[in-house]
C-alpha positions as CSV (number, residue, x, y, z in Angstrom):
1,X,7.0,160.6,126.0
2,X,7.2,164.0,126.7
3,X,5.8,166.1,124.8
4,X,3.5,163.1,124.7
5,X,2.3,163.5,127.9
6,X,1.5,167.2,128.5
7,X,-0.9,167.3,125.5
8,X,-2.4,163.7,128.0
9,X,-6.6,163.4,129.1
10,X,-7.4,164.1,132.4
11,X,-9.1,160.3,133.7
12,X,-11.4,163.6,135.1
13,X,-12.3,163.8,132.1
14,X,-12.4,161.3,129.9
15,X,-14.3,160.8,133.8
16,X,-16.9,163.3,132.6
17,X,-17.2,162.4,129.7
18,X,-18.1,159.1,130.0
19,X,-20.4,160.4,132.4
20,X,-22.4,163.2,129.4
21,X,-22.7,160.3,128.0
22,X,-24.7,158.1,130.4
23,X,-26.6,160.6,131.8
24,X,-28.7,160.9,128.4
25,X,-32.1,160.6,128.1
26,X,-32.8,156.9,127.4
27,X,-34.7,157.4,124.1
28,X,-31.2,159.1,123.2
29,X,-28.6,156.0,121.8
30,X,-25.0,157.3,122.1
31,X,-23.1,154.5,120.7
32,X,-19.4,156.2,119.6
33,X,-17.3,158.7,122.2
34,X,-14.5,160.2,120.4
35,X,-12.6,162.2,122.5
36,X,-9.4,163.9,121.8
37,X,-7.1,166.4,123.0
38,X,-8.6,170.2,122.8
39,X,-5.2,171.5,122.3
40,X,-3.5,169.1,119.7
41,X,-0.3,170.7,117.5
């Protein structure tokens, strides 16, 4: 579990990803977001 938590994404980072998707113009359809840690093993 400690190893998993070292690579976990912060809630703030997830919120920023969601805000980015919601902030797109109305003619842009975001239908899938894949978020994963940038420094995975």
